[in-house]
Structure formats: structure tokens, C-alpha cells
One Martini backbone bead per residue (centre of mass of N, CA, C, O) as a GRO file, in nm:
protein
  143
    1UNK     BB    1   7.987   9.391   5.725
    2UNK     BB    2   7.902   9.598   5.452
    3UNK     BB    3   8.025   9.932   5.425
    4UNK     BB    4   7.968  10.290   5.397
    5UNK     BB    5   8.029  10.621   5.384
    6UNK     BB    6   7.822  10.918   5.452
    7UNK     BB    7   7.842  11.265   5.319
    8UNK     BB    8   7.702  11.580   5.366
    9UNK     BB    9   7.782  11.902   5.204
   10UNK     BB   10   7.873  12.229   5.163
   11UNK     BB   11   7.857  12.443   4.867
   12UNK     BB   12   7.908  12.737   4.650
   13UNK     BB   13   8.062  12.563   4.406
   14UNK     BB   14   8.052  12.301   4.193
   15UNK     BB   15   8.296  12.338   4.009
   16UNK     BB   16   8.509  12.374   4.231
   17UNK     BB   17   8.450  12.113   4.379
   18UNK     BB   18   8.512  11.918   4.147
   19UNK     BB   19   8.803  12.001   4.109
   20UNK     BB   20   8.904  11.925   4.390
   21UNK     BB   21   8.786  11.626   4.418
   22UNK     BB   22   8.874  11.514   4.138
   23UNK     BB   23   9.152  11.639   4.055
   24UNK     BB   24   9.280  11.644   4.338
   25UNK     BB   25   9.171  11.370   4.506
   26UNK     BB   26   9.027  11.148   4.295
   27UNK     BB   27   8.744  11.148   4.247
   28UNK     BB   28   8.438  11.017   4.164
   29UNK     BB   29   8.158  11.052   3.976
   30UNK     BB   30   7.820  11.072   3.986
   31UNK     BB   31   7.558  11.197   4.038
   32UNK     BB   32   7.395  11.497   3.894
   33UNK     BB   33   7.311  11.838   3.940
   34UNK     BB   34   7.253  12.175   3.990
   35UNK     BB   35   7.283  12.110   4.337
   36UNK     BB   36   7.454  11.830   4.295
   37UNK     BB   37   7.715  11.583   4.399
   38UNK     BB   38   7.854  11.270   4.362
   39UNK     BB   39   8.121  11.120   4.557
   40UNK     BB   40   8.417  10.914   4.536
   41UNK     BB   41   8.595  10.850   4.843
   42UNK     BB   42   8.735  10.571   4.885
   43UNK     BB   43   8.439  10.429   4.896
   44UNK     BB   44   8.291  10.701   4.967
   45UNK     BB   45   8.004  10.905   5.021
   46UNK     BB   46   7.974  11.215   4.870
   47UNK     BB   47   7.768  11.522   4.910
   48UNK     BB   48   7.737  11.803   4.720
   49UNK     BB   49   7.574  12.105   4.830
   50UNK     BB   50   7.420  12.373   4.728
   51UNK     BB   51   7.491  12.701   4.860
   52UNK     BB   52   7.463  13.043   4.870
   53UNK     BB   53   7.652  13.046   5.114
   54UNK     BB   54   7.955  13.107   5.240
   55UNK     BB   55   8.170  12.977   5.432
   56UNK     BB   56   8.357  13.061   5.666
   57UNK     BB   57   8.652  13.095   5.783
   58UNK     BB   58   8.843  12.896   5.957
   59UNK     BB   59   9.010  12.896   6.270
   60UNK     BB   60   8.978  12.579   6.290
   61UNK     BB   61   8.926  12.224   6.324
   62UNK     BB   62   8.710  12.323   6.524
   63UNK     BB   63   8.438  12.110   6.514
   64UNK     BB   64   8.477  12.075   6.181
   65UNK     BB   65   8.550  11.765   6.010
   66UNK     BB   66   8.685  11.554   5.747
   67UNK     BB   67   8.790  11.206   5.641
   68UNK     BB   68   9.085  10.994   5.639
   69UNK     BB   69   9.193  10.665   5.736
   70UNK     BB   70   9.494  10.516   5.713
   71UNK     BB   71   9.632  10.188   5.743
   72UNK     BB   72   9.860  10.271   5.538
   73UNK     BB   73  10.141  10.457   5.513
   74UNK     BB   74  10.191  10.446   5.204
   75UNK     BB   75   9.917  10.564   5.128
   76UNK     BB   76   9.952  10.833   5.269
   77UNK     BB   77  10.204  10.919   5.111
   78UNK     BB   78  10.079  10.909   4.827
   79UNK     BB   79   9.860  11.117   4.884
   80UNK     BB   80  10.045  11.349   4.961
   81UNK     BB   81  10.186  11.365   4.686
   82UNK     BB   82   9.935  11.442   4.531
   83UNK     BB   83   9.869  11.703   4.681
   84UNK     BB   84  10.138  11.842   4.611
   85UNK     BB   85  10.117  11.819   4.301
   86UNK     BB   86   9.825  11.976   4.303
   87UNK     BB   87   9.839  12.221   4.504
   88UNK     BB   88   9.699  12.203   4.766
   89UNK     BB   89   9.544  12.345   5.042
   90UNK     BB   90   9.672  12.395   5.344
   91UNK     BB   91   9.576  12.422   5.675
   92UNK     BB   92   9.764  12.178   5.764
   93UNK     BB   93  10.047  12.044   5.773
   94UNK     BB   94  10.240  11.800   5.802
   95UNK     BB   95  10.227  11.582   6.100
   96UNK     BB   96  10.291  11.494   6.436
   97UNK     BB   97  10.087  11.337   6.667
   98UNK     BB   98  10.165  11.226   6.964
   99UNK     BB   99  10.453  11.158   7.021
  100UNK     BB  100  10.523  10.846   7.175
  101UNK     BB  101  10.239  10.733   7.162
  102UNK     BB  102   9.956  10.530   7.115
  103UNK     BB  103   9.838  10.791   6.915
  104UNK     BB  104  10.022  10.816   6.696
  105UNK     BB  105  10.019  11.054   6.412
  106UNK     BB  106   9.960  11.132   6.084
  107UNK     BB  107   9.890  11.469   5.950
  108UNK     BB  108   9.644  11.654   5.744
  109UNK     BB  109   9.502  11.963   5.617
  110UNK     BB  110   9.233  12.069   5.419
  111UNK     BB  111   9.093  12.321   5.189
  112UNK     BB  112   8.823  12.401   5.038
  113UNK     BB  113   8.651  12.637   4.847
  114UNK     BB  114   8.418  12.625   5.102
  115UNK     BB  115   8.581  12.570   5.386
  116UNK     BB  116   8.630  12.280   5.408
  117UNK     BB  117   8.756  12.031   5.622
  118UNK     BB  118   9.034  11.796   5.580
  119UNK     BB  119   9.143  11.476   5.699
  120UNK     BB  120   9.467  11.300   5.689
  121UNK     BB  121   9.546  10.974   5.833
  122UNK     BB  122   9.802  10.789   6.039
  123UNK     BB  123   9.845  10.524   6.247
  124UNK     BB  124  10.093  10.352   6.397
  125UNK     BB  125   9.844  10.228   6.566
  126UNK     BB  126   9.550  10.081   6.481
  127UNK     BB  127   9.419  10.070   6.770
  128UNK     BB  128   9.377  10.392   6.784
  129UNK     BB  129   9.122  10.442   6.619
  130UNK     BB  130   8.926  10.305   6.873
  131UNK     BB  131   9.120  10.290   7.101
  132UNK     BB  132   9.298  10.373   7.370
  133UNK     BB  133   9.123  10.466   7.637
  134UNK     BB  134   9.357  10.574   7.835
  135UNK     BB  135   9.370  10.800   7.632
  136UNK     BB  136   9.216  11.119   7.699
  137UNK     BB  137   9.301  11.259   7.442
  138UNK     BB  138   9.106  11.463   7.206
  139UNK     BB  139   9.276  11.631   7.039
  140UNK     BB  140   9.389  11.982   7.098
  141UNK     BB  141   9.190  12.103   7.324
  142UNK     BB  142   9.175  11.883   7.524
  143UNK     BB  143   9.266  11.731   7.854
   0.00000   0.00000   0.00000
């Protein structure tokens, strides 16, 4: 089965959103109107929809964020270098989560101009993406 992921999300300014996603993250633009733009983020469809109110500043990464899981560590590193070169705003800088465990991964979070949070990560063990069910912790909140 060949599929791609689709996500629609709110933005308060389409011009700022396009600058962040296209110039910053390297997305390609698709169709656009006065109230929305389709973005290609690594062959996944994002649709930024204009909303009149700006989302408040997030206090943390939960409950809502979205992003990309890189299967190759070198790809994650290249993307991180792009983010640093473009001087995008980190919500959380690069770090290792769960070091020494079966779900160890590298991660960083960005914040777009409308306060949407994006996570970009790479698992040391690709089985951890969907597996490793015996490891009961998911995220940093729950025990």
C-alpha cells in the first residue's frame, strides 16, 4: 500500500507560514487560496488554514505537536543543519530522549509563527517507531 500522511492545521498569517515552511523547512507549495496553502513536507501533505485568532504560546509539547520521524540518522543530521542554518526557532533544542533504552532517539522541536509545534526525530532502533511494546513510557509526561 502506498500512502502519504495529510494534516490540516491553523495559521494566523499565510505569508509568515509560507516563509517558515517553504524557506525554512524546504516544503514545496501546491494549490493555494486566500485562506489556505497546501505544502509538501517530505512527501506528506500539510494544509495551512488561515484562522483569525492566533494560537496561544504553548506551555509544553503536549498534548499537540506533529512532525517527521527520520529512518536514517544522516538525514536527521542534515535536516538539523538546515534548521540551524535557517535560524529557525527551537522550542526544544536537539537532545537524546531515553538514552540507553530500546526507544532511545534524537529529537528537537520547532515552533512555527502561529505557535504550532513540530518534532523531528530519529530512533536509534527503527523497531521503536511502532514496536517495543514492553517499554511503557510514551512521551515525557506519563510514567
